[in-house]
C-alpha positions in Angstrom: 143.6 -41.6 -46.1 142.0 -40.2 -42.9 145.4 -39.2 -41.5 146.1 -37.2 -44.7 142.7 -35.4 -44.4 143.5 -34.5 -40.8 146.9 -33.1 -41.8 145.4 -31.2 -44.6 142.7 -29.7 -42.4 145.3 -28.6 -39.8 147.4 -27.0 -42.5 144.4 -25.1 -43.9 143.3 -24.0 -40.4 146.9 -22.8 -39.7 147.1 -20.9 -42.9 143.7 -19.3 -42.3 144.7 -18.3 -38.8 148.0 -16.8 -39.8 146.3 -14.9 -42.7 143.7 -13.5 -40.3 146.5 -11.7 -38.4 148.4 -10.5 -41.5 146.9 -7.1 -42.2 148.7 -4.9 -44.7 149.3 -1.3 -43.9 146.6 -0.2 -46.3 144.1 -2.7 -44.7 145.0 -1.4 -41.3 144.6 2.2 -42.3 141.2 1.4 -43.9 140.1 -0.2 -40.7 141.2 2.8 -38.7 139.2 5.1 -41.0 136.2 2.8 -40.7 136.4 2.8 -36.9 136.7 6.6 -36.8 133.7 7.0 -39.1 131.6 4.6 -36.9 132.7 6.6 -33.8 131.7 9.9 -35.4 128.3 8.5 -36.6 127.6 7.1 -33.1 128.5 10.5 -31.5 126.2 12.2 -34.0 123.3 10.0 -32.9 124.0 11.0 -29.2 123.5 14.7 -30.0 119.7 14.3 -30.2 119.6 12.9 -26.7 119.4 14.8 -23.4 120.7 14.3 -19.9 122.3 11.1 -18.7 121.0 9.2 -21.7 123.3 11.4 -23.8 126.2 10.7 -21.5 125.6 7.0 -21.6 125.4 7.1 -25.4 128.7 9.0 -25.6 130.4 6.5 -23.2 129.1 3.6 -25.3 130.4 5.2 -28.5 133.8 6.0 -27.0 134.0 2.5 -25.5 133.2 0.9 -28.8 135.9 2.9 -30.5 138.5 1.9 -27.9 137.6 -1.7 -28.1 137.6 -1.6 -32.0 141.1 -0.1 -32.0 142.4 -2.6 -29.5 140.9 -5.4 -31.6 142.5 -4.0 -34.7 145.9 -3.9 -33.0 145.4 -7.5 -31.9 144.4 -8.6 -35.4 147.3 -6.8 -36.9 150.0 -8.2 -34.6 148.4 -11.1 -32.7 150.6 -10.7 -29.7 149.6 -11.7 -26.2 150.3 -8.2 -25.0 147.6 -6.9 -27.5 145.3 -9.7 -26.4 145.6 -8.4 -22.8 145.1 -4.8 -24.0 141.9 -5.9 -25.8 140.5 -7.6 -22.7 141.4 -4.5 -20.7 139.8 -2.2 -23.2 136.5 -4.3 -23.1 136.5 -4.2 -19.3 137.2 -0.5 -19.1 134.5 0.3 -21.7 131.9 -1.8 -19.9 132.9 -0.2 -16.6 132.6 3.3 -17.9 129.1 2.7 -19.4 127.9 0.9 -16.2 129.2 3.7 -14.0 127.5 6.3 -16.2 124.2 4.5 -16.0 124.5 4.7 -12.2 124.1 8.5 -12.5 120.4 8.1 -13.1 120.1 6.8 -9.5 120.6 8.6 -6.2 121.5 7.8 -2.6 122.4 4.3 -1.6 121.0 2.8 -4.9 123.6 4.8 -6.8 126.4 3.8 -4.4 125.4 0.1 -4.8 125.3 0.5 -8.5 128.8 2.0 -8.6 130.2 -0.7 -6.3 128.6 -3.4 -8.5 130.1 -1.9 -11.6 133.5 -1.7 -9.9 133.2 -5.4 -8.8 132.4 -6.4 -12.4 135.3 -4.3 -13.7 137.8 -5.9 -11.2 136.5 -9.4 -12.1 137.0 -8.7 -15.9 140.5 -7.2 -15.3 141.6 -10.1 -13.1 140.3 -12.6 -15.6 142.5 -10.9 -18.2 145.5 -11.1 -16.0 145.0 -14.8 -15.3 144.6 -15.4 -19.1 147.8 -13.4 -19.7 149.7 -15.5 -17.1 148.3 -18.7 -18.7 149.5 -17.6 -22.2 153.1 -16.7 -21.1 155.7 -18.7 -22.9 158.0 -19.6 -20.0 160.5 -22.4 -20.8 159.9 -23.9 -17.4 156.5 -25.6 -17.0 156.7 -25.6 -13.2 157.4 -21.9 -13.2 154.5 -21.2 -15.5 152.2 -23.3 -13.4 153.2 -21.4 -10.3 152.8 -18.0 -12.1 149.2 -19.0 -13.2 148.4 -20.2 -9.6 149.7 -16.9 -8.2 147.7 -14.9 -10.7 144.5 -16.9 -9.9 145.0 -16.5 -6.2 145.6 -12.7 -6.5 142.6 -12.4 -8.8 140.3 -14.3 -6.5 141.4 -12.1 -3.6 140.8 -8.8 -5.5 137.4 -10.0 -6.8 136.3 -11.2 -3.4 137.2 -7.8 -1.9 135.4 -5.9 -4.6 132.3 -8.1 -4.2 132.5 -7.7 -0.4 132.5 -3.9 -0.8 129.4 -4.1 -3.0 127.6 -6.4 -0.6 128.6 -4.1 2.3 127.2 -1.1 0.4 123.9 -2.9 0.0 123.8 -3.3 3.8 123.9 0.5 4.2 120.3 0.7 3.1 119.3 -1.2 6.3 119.5 -0.2 9.9 119.8 -1.8 13.3 120.0 -5.6 13.7 119.2 -6.2 10.1 122.2 -4.1 9.0 124.5 -5.8 11.5 123.3 -9.2 10.3 123.8 -8.2 6.7 127.4 -7.0 7.3 128.2 -10.1 9.3 126.8 -12.3 6.5 128.8 -10.4 3.9 132.0 -10.8 6.0 131.4 -14.5 6.3 130.5 -15.0 2.6 133.5 -13.1 1.3 135.9 -14.2 4.0 136.6 -10.7 5.3 
């Protein structure tokens, strides 16, 4: 009895998951129209703003549109390629907004802000690459394991380098021995 319920629940879950990806052409077109309307409405709200707040608002609207379109493509096809494109769209949108917010700052504070945004962007992109490697459907399990390990190692190196650059930028606000100690600490911490 319990076994039958488990099989039934698995079948229902599978059916629901497969129907979630199955968008008809008219449903996809309706979603595209909705996304475009939301984008236009968001852009309209930005018009009343001034300066960098307006720029940030516009980047947020644009990023939301790109992510929504990538999400729609993923829902329509459900491929791993589209899953990666969705993760990349989210990372790029977040990066664009964070970078735009840095324009309110000046000097070293702005440089640090940009480097922190870049580090977060690299981290998100590399996480997407690792996830893509994990989802690959290689026939050889050992090969897949090696690919995932390589992707993780490469991601860790890129993230560590980006975080080091941000930490080093923070040190630029200092001078003398304090700056030297800060740079040495950053080098040690991020194995540079």
